[in-house]
PADRENKOL-530114 format. One record per residue (C-alpha): residue number from 1; residue in three letters; x, y, z. Coordinates in steps of 0.1 Angstrom, whole numbers, plus 5000, padded with zeros to 4 digits. Each point is the difference from the previous one (the first is absolute). Layout:
BEGIN
{NUM ALA {X Y Z}} ...
//
This chain:
BEGIN
{1 UNK {5240 5168 5128}} {2 UNK {4981 4992 5036}} {3 UNK {4993 4964 5007}} {4 UNK {4970 4989 5013}} {5 UNK {4996 4988 5040}} {6 UNK {4998 4961 5002}} {7 UNK {4966 4999 5013}} {8 UNK {4989 5021 4969}} {9 UNK {5013 4969 4980}} {10 UNK {4975 4977 5014}} {11 UNK {4978 4984 4975}} {12 UNK {4969 5002 5019}} {13 UNK {4999 5033 5027}} {14 UNK {4967 4987 5015}} {15 UNK {5018 4962 5010}} {16 UNK {5028 5021 5011}} {17 UNK {4978 5020 5025}} {18 UNK {4985 4968 5011}} {19 UNK {5032 4990 5008}} {20 UNK {5006 5029 5024}} {21 UNK {4966 4995 5015}} {22 UNK {5014 4964 5012}} {23 UNK {5032 5013 5009}} {24 UNK {4982 5028 5022}} {25 UNK {4977 4974 5017}} {26 UNK {5034 4978 5006}} {27 UNK {5015 5027 5014}} {28 UNK {4970 5009 5022}} {29 UNK {4998 4961 5011}} {30 UNK {5034 5001 5013}} {31 UNK {5000 5029 5020}} {32 UNK {4995 4990 5040}} {33 UNK {4970 5020 5013}} {34 UNK {4990 5007 5037}} {35 UNK {4968 4973 4995}} {36 UNK {5027 4975 4988}} {37 UNK {5025 5007 5029}} {38 UNK {4972 4996 5027}} {39 UNK {5000 4959 4986}} {40 UNK {5022 4979 5025}} {41 UNK {5031 4992 4986}} {42 UNK {4997 5024 4971}} {43 UNK {5020 5029 4989}} {44 UNK {4995 5031 5027}} {45 UNK {5006 5031 4979}} {46 UNK {4997 5027 5027}} {47 UNK {5015 4981 5026}} {48 UNK {5031 4988 4983}} {49 UNK {5005 5022 4968}} {50 UNK {5012 4989 4966}} {51 UNK {5029 4979 5018}} {52 UNK {4977 4975 5015}} {53 UNK {4999 4982 4964}} {54 UNK {5032 4996 4985}} {55 UNK {4986 4988 4965}} {56 UNK {4975 5027 4994}} {57 UNK {5024 5021 4978}} {58 UNK {5008 4965 4981}} {59 UNK {4963 4999 4991}} {60 UNK {4997 5035 4989}} {61 UNK {5031 4995 4981}} {62 UNK {4985 4971 4980}} {63 UNK {4969 5020 4995}} {64 UNK {5017 5030 4984}} {65 UNK {5024 4974 4978}} {66 UNK {4968 4981 4988}} {67 UNK {4984 5036 4989}} {68 UNK {5036 5013 4982}} {69 UNK {5002 4966 4983}} {70 UNK {4966 5006 4983}} {71 UNK {5010 5030 4984}} {72 UNK {5023 4980 4975}} {73 UNK {4981 4971 4982}} {74 UNK {5017 4978 4979}} {75 UNK {4979 5002 4975}} {76 UNK {5023 4996 4967}} {77 UNK {5021 4974 5020}} {78 UNK {5004 4965 4996}} {79 UNK {4975 4974 5015}} {80 UNK {5027 4990 5024}} {81 UNK {5008 5033 5016}} {82 UNK {4961 5008 5002}} {83 UNK {4999 4970 5022}} {84 UNK {5028 5010 5022}} {85 UNK {4984 5034 5002}} {86 UNK {4969 4980 5015}} {87 UNK {5021 4979 5022}} {88 UNK {5017 5029 5014}} {89 UNK {4964 5015 5009}} {90 UNK {4991 4969 5018}} {91 UNK {5032 4999 5018}} {92 UNK {4999 5036 5013}} {93 UNK {4963 4991 5010}} {94 UNK {5012 4969 5022}} {95 UNK {5031 5020 5012}} {96 UNK {4972 5028 5012}} {97 UNK {4981 4972 5018}} {98 UNK {5030 4982 5015}} {99 UNK {5012 5035 5015}} {100 UNK {4977 4993 5027}} {101 UNK {4977 5024 5019}} {102 UNK {4969 5013 4979}} {103 UNK {5016 4990 4967}} {104 UNK {4976 4971 4998}} {105 UNK {4972 5025 4996}} {106 UNK {5018 5016 4969}} {107 UNK {5004 4967 4982}} {108 UNK {4965 4997 4984}} {109 UNK {5003 5036 4983}} {110 UNK {5037 4994 4989}} {111 UNK {4989 4966 4985}} {112 UNK {4970 5017 4978}} {113 UNK {5028 5027 4990}} {114 UNK {5020 4971 4985}} {115 UNK {4969 4985 4984}} {116 UNK {4993 5034 4981}} {117 UNK {5032 5004 4987}} {118 UNK {5003 4966 4988}} {119 UNK {4967 5006 4981}} {120 UNK {5019 5023 4981}} {121 UNK {5029 4982 4991}} {122 UNK {4987 4962 4992}} {123 UNK {4968 4985 4983}} {124 UNK {4973 4985 5014}} {125 UNK {5019 4966 5009}} {126 UNK {5028 5024 5017}} {127 UNK {4976 5019 5017}} {128 UNK {4982 4967 5017}} {129 UNK {5030 4986 5010}} {130 UNK {5010 5032 5016}} {131 UNK {4965 5002 5019}} {132 UNK {5001 4961 5013}} {133 UNK {5034 5011 5014}} {134 UNK {4985 5031 5017}} {135 UNK {4973 4979 5010}} {136 UNK {5020 4970 5014}} {137 UNK {5025 5027 5016}} {138 UNK {4968 5013 5018}} {139 UNK {4990 4967 5011}} {140 UNK {5034 4992 5015}} {141 UNK {5003 5031 5017}} {142 UNK {4963 4993 5017}} {143 UNK {5013 4964 5009}} {144 UNK {5029 5012 5016}} {145 UNK {4979 5029 5018}} {146 UNK {4973 4973 5013}} {147 UNK {5026 4972 5012}} {148 UNK {5001 5022 5035}} {149 UNK {4964 4994 5004}} {150 UNK {5000 4964 4986}} {151 UNK {5033 4984 5014}} {152 UNK {4998 5001 5036}} {153 UNK {5036 5000 5006}} {154 UNK {5002 5035 4984}} {155 UNK {4966 5010 5013}} {156 UNK {5001 5028 5027}} {157 UNK {4977 4998 5027}} {158 UNK {4998 5042 5005}} {159 UNK {4989 5002 4964}} {160 UNK {4969 4975 5003}} {161 UNK {4966 5017 5008}} {162 UNK {4990 4986 5034}} {163 UNK {4963 4998 4992}} {164 UNK {5011 4972 4970}} {165 UNK {5008 4967 5004}} {166 UNK {5030 4988 4979}} {167 UNK {4980 4984 4976}} {168 UNK {4977 5031 4993}} {169 UNK {5032 5023 4996}} {170 UNK {5015 4972 4973}} {171 UNK {4969 5000 4982}} {172 UNK {4996 5036 4999}} {173 UNK {5035 5004 4986}} {174 UNK {4993 4974 4974}} {175 UNK {4970 5021 4985}} {176 UNK {5021 5033 5005}} {177 UNK {5025 4983 4978}} {178 UNK {4978 4984 4976}} {179 UNK {4979 5037 4996}} {180 UNK {5033 5018 4998}} {181 UNK {5012 4977 4970}} {182 UNK {4969 5000 4983}} {183 UNK {5001 5038 5001}} {184 UNK {5033 5002 4989}} {185 UNK {4995 4975 4972}} {186 UNK {4970 5023 4989}} {187 UNK {5021 5030 5001}} {188 UNK {5025 4982 4974}} {189 UNK {4970 4991 4979}} {190 UNK {4992 5036 5000}} {191 UNK {5033 5013 4993}} {192 UNK {5006 4976 4973}} {193 UNK {4965 5006 4979}} {194 UNK {5007 5039 5006}} {195 UNK {5034 5003 4988}} {196 UNK {4995 4978 4971}} {197 UNK {4968 5020 4991}} {198 UNK {5023 5031 5000}} {199 UNK {5025 4983 4981}} {200 UNK {4976 4988 4972}} {201 UNK {4985 5035 4998}} {202 UNK {5036 5014 4994}} {203 UNK {5010 4973 4975}} {204 UNK {4962 5006 4983}} {205 UNK {5010 5042 4999}} {206 UNK {5035 4991 4986}} {207 UNK {4986 4977 4973}} {208 UNK {4975 5024 4991}} {209 UNK {5027 5027 4997}} {210 UNK {5019 4979 4978}} {211 UNK {4970 4994 4981}} {212 UNK {4991 5038 4994}} {213 UNK {5037 5003 4991}} {214 UNK {4997 4974 4974}} {215 UNK {4967 5013 4985}} {216 UNK {5020 5034 5002}} {217 UNK {5027 4987 4978}} {218 UNK {4976 4982 4977}} {219 UNK {4980 5031 4996}} {220 UNK {5030 5018 4988}} {221 UNK {5013 4972 4981}} {222 UNK {4963 4999 4981}} {223 UNK {5004 5041 4998}} {224 UNK {5033 4994 4982}} {225 UNK {4989 4971 4981}} {226 UNK {4968 5022 4987}} {227 UNK {5025 5031 4995}} {228 UNK {5022 4977 4976}} {229 UNK {4970 4988 4983}} {230 UNK {4986 5034 4992}} {231 UNK {5033 5013 4991}} {232 UNK {5003 4966 4974}} {233 UNK {4965 5009 4988}} {234 UNK {5011 5036 4992}} {235 UNK {5029 4993 4982}} {236 UNK {4984 4971 4982}} {237 UNK {4972 5026 4989}} {238 UNK {5028 5026 4988}} {239 UNK {5019 4970 4980}} {240 UNK {4963 4991 4986}} {241 UNK {4982 5030 4991}} {242 UNK {5025 5032 5004}} {243 UNK {5034 4982 4989}} {244 UNK {4980 4984 4970}} {245 UNK {4983 5033 4991}} {246 UNK {5035 5021 5004}} {247 UNK {5017 4971 4978}} {248 UNK {4975 5003 4972}} {249 UNK {5002 5039 5001}} {250 UNK {5039 4997 5000}} {251 UNK {4995 4979 4966}} {252 UNK {4976 5025 4985}} {253 UNK {5024 5028 5006}} {254 UNK {5030 4979 4982}} {255 UNK {4979 4997 4972}} {256 UNK {4995 5040 4999}} {257 UNK {5034 5001 4997}} {258 UNK {5003 4975 4973}} {259 UNK {4972 5015 4979}} {260 UNK {5003 5038 5007}} {261 UNK {5025 5009 4974}} {262 UNK {4982 4975 4973}} {263 UNK {4963 5002 5006}} {264 UNK {4985 5025 5025}} {265 UNK {4965 4986 4997}} {266 UNK {5012 4967 5015}} {267 UNK {5021 5014 5024}} {268 UNK {4972 5019 5014}} {269 UNK {4981 4969 5003}} {270 UNK {5023 4985 5023}} {271 UNK {5003 5030 5020}} {272 UNK {4962 5002 5002}} {273 UNK {5003 4963 5014}} {274 UNK {5029 5009 5024}} {275 UNK {4975 5028 5015}} {276 UNK {4973 4973 5004}} {277 UNK {5026 4978 5017}} {278 UNK {5011 5028 5023}} {279 UNK {4966 5009 5010}} {280 UNK {4990 4963 5008}} {281 UNK {5029 4996 5019}} {282 UNK {4991 5030 5021}} {283 UNK {4964 4987 5006}} {284 UNK {5014 4969 5010}} {285 UNK {5022 5018 5025}} {286 UNK {4971 5019 5014}} {287 UNK {4977 4970 5002}} {288 UNK {5027 4981 5019}} {289 UNK {5003 5025 5024}} {290 UNK {4965 5008 5006}} {291 UNK {4996 4963 5005}} {292 UNK {5026 5001 5029}} {293 UNK {4986 5028 5015}} {294 UNK {4964 4996 4994}} {295 UNK {4982 4983 5036}} {296 UNK {4987 4965 4992}} {297 UNK {4965 5005 5001}} {298 UNK {4998 5041 5007}} {299 UNK {4976 4993 5028}} {300 UNK {4974 4983 4975}} {301 UNK {4985 4968 5005}} {302 UNK {5014 4970 4979}} {303 UNK {4971 5002 4975}} {304 UNK {5004 5037 4991}} {305 UNK {5037 5001 5000}} {306 UNK {5002 4972 4977}} {307 UNK {4970 5012 4977}} {308 UNK {5020 5031 4998}} {309 UNK {5033 4980 4992}} {310 UNK {4981 4981 4969}} {311 UNK {4984 5036 4989}} {312 UNK {5036 5012 4998}} {313 UNK {5014 4971 4986}} {314 UNK {4973 5002 4970}} {315 UNK {5005 5038 4997}} {316 UNK {5038 4996 4995}} {317 UNK {4999 4966 4977}} {318 UNK {4970 5000 4982}} {319 UNK {4996 4964 5014}} {320 UNK {4961 4990 5006}} {321 UNK {4998 4988 5035}} {322 UNK {4974 4984 5017}} {323 UNK {4999 4996 5036}} {324 UNK {4978 4981 5024}} {325 UNK {5007 5001 5042}} {326 UNK {4975 4977 5023}} {327 UNK {5017 5006 5032}} {328 UNK {4994 5017 5031}} {329 UNK {5011 5035 5001}} {330 UNK {5014 4994 5036}} {331 UNK {5031 4981 4991}} {332 UNK {5029 5005 5022}} {333 UNK {5026 5023 4992}} {334 UNK {5027 4980 4994}} {335 UNK {4982 4976 4978}} {336 UNK {4985 5031 4979}} {337 UNK {5032 5017 4997}} {338 UNK {5018 4967 4989}} {339 UNK {4971 4991 4973}} {340 UNK {5000 5036 4989}} {341 UNK {5037 4999 4997}} {342 UNK {4995 4968 4977}} {343 UNK {4978 5016 4980}} {344 UNK {5022 5029 4992}} {345 UNK {5029 4977 4990}} {346 UNK {4977 4979 4977}} {347 UNK {4986 5030 4985}} {348 UNK {5037 5016 4993}} {349 UNK {5010 4963 4986}} {350 UNK {4972 5001 4978}} {351 UNK {5005 5035 4984}} {352 UNK {5038 4997 4996}} {353 UNK {5002 4962 4986}} {354 UNK {4969 4987 4990}} {355 UNK {4984 5019 4971}} {356 UNK {4966 4988 5008}} {357 UNK {4968 5019 4991}} {358 UNK {4979 4983 5031}} {359 UNK {5005 4996 5034}} {360 UNK {4976 4984 5028}} {361 UNK {5002 5003 5036}} {362 UNK {4980 4979 5024}} {363 UNK {5001 5000 5038}} {364 UNK {4978 4977 5020}} {365 UNK {4995 4989 5036}} {366 UNK {4984 4971 5017}} {367 UNK {5005 4987 5036}} {368 UNK {5033 4983 4996}} {369 UNK {5022 5021 4977}} {370 UNK {5002 5032 4974}} {371 UNK {5002 4990 4966}} {372 UNK {5017 5027 4975}} {373 UNK {5003 4993 4959}} {374 UNK {5018 5023 4978}} {375 UNK {4998 4991 4963}} {376 UNK {5011 5017 4969}} {377 UNK {5001 4991 4960}} {378 UNK {5034 5010 4992}} {379 UNK {5027 4986 4983}} {380 UNK {5011 4976 5031}} {381 UNK {5031 4982 5009}} {382 UNK {5018 4970 5010}} {383 UNK {5002 5002 5038}} {384 UNK {5029 4974 5002}} {385 UNK {5019 5029 4981}} {386 UNK {4988 5030 5023}} {387 UNK {5006 4991 5035}} {388 UNK {5024 5029 5008}} {389 UNK {4975 5027 4997}} {390 UNK {4997 5024 5031}} {391 UNK {4964 5005 4993}} {392 UNK {4990 4962 4999}} {393 UNK {5023 4997 5030}} {394 UNK {4986 5026 5022}} {395 UNK {4962 4988 4993}} {396 UNK {5009 4964 5012}} {397 UNK {5020 5013 5030}} {398 UNK {4968 5020 5009}} {399 UNK {4975 4973 4995}} {400 UNK {5023 4974 5023}} {401 UNK {5006 5024 5023}} {402 UNK {4961 5002 5006}} {403 UNK {5000 4960 5003}} {404 UNK {4984 5000 4961}} {405 UNK {5009 4978 4973}} {406 UNK {5011 5020 4965}} {407 UNK {4996 4981 4967}} {408 UNK {5012 5014 4966}} {409 UNK {4986 4987 4968}} {410 UNK {5015 5015 4966}} {411 UNK {5006 4987 4966}} {412 UNK {5016 5020 4970}} {413 UNK {4969 5014 4978}} {414 UNK {4979 4990 5026}} {415 UNK {4996 5028 5028}} {416 UNK {5008 4996 5036}} {417 UNK {4979 4993 5031}} {418 UNK {5009 5005 5038}} {419 UNK {4981 4979 5025}} {420 UNK {5003 5009 5038}} {421 UNK {4984 4980 5030}} {422 UNK {5006 5017 5032}} {423 UNK {4984 4986 5031}} {424 UNK {4978 5019 5023}} {425 UNK {5019 5016 5029}} {426 UNK {5033 5001 4980}} {427 UNK {5026 5025 5014}} {428 UNK {5032 5015 4984}} {429 UNK {5028 4984 5018}} 
//
């Protein structure tokens, strides 16, 4: 497999391009020009050629070495290796300066390169220390440079402007030095802030990517959990309805086999019961499949969907049902679907287990919450002995997912009452 080129492995290509720009500036600053050669005592490129400055090759080699060094930043290395890497950068900068000639002109750009790389390797404390070292190095270079003007023993008369007095020359040099130091300090601050902003933006992007990955995994987990719950519901549905009917049918068929030789009429009665149980099992299967395939609201409003559900419940069970809905028609889709499923599950439980003759359903709304109450006059049960039912668990989970409260009140022979309080603005999590 083809490996990526070293410079393509840089974590921040924009900062790598910035380093190249600074390296280019350092190169240009170290190249002698005819303008510089006209200065007394300076390198005369046109007259003497490259051999006139024996250290010019060393300057360019140091600049190239600094450039190549940045292609392998020690991101995953120890703190000591990072410090040695930064120290090597400072060493190459000073080697460029000490090579003589125009190496001092390249010194500030090379220091900025070292600071940029340090920002990628260290935290803010390390970055500030590196910036202070770079600023101190620049000040030291300035102080060494102005000694020729401030020290009478080192000053050269031919370099002094003839129309200025020595005091005026010293004042101008000091002002120029202070301005240069201030300008370099501002550039350092700008570099620190710019690189810090780039790093912060990258970290925010990485955190966002990580959060999206976690949300994606969480959504997949929720989907798998919902699939498992639906699978459990179908299994329990088959066990409670179809399984019960088929078991009873099997008993009736065994009775048919027992009574057929002795009492044909009685055998026919058991056979008729077996047929009825078979039809009941088939109806339960069809109802379960229709419930799974049917969209919750079928494009209807919540009121219309619940009314249709109640009418179908009355038609199938013969249980008298009263319904009162006092809520806005513009319920959010997630809340409407969840409430519809809760009502549907409650009606299913009443039809299967309650043996009720009357059911009441009331939904009201105020500024703070929605309140849903479903009551029946059936045989009731002891909630402490019936805590594993999937229907009750499903209704409780849907209510809690909306941020609501689920209450169940029932006693044997006294019916059952469901009471839900759902805060306004609740959402399914």
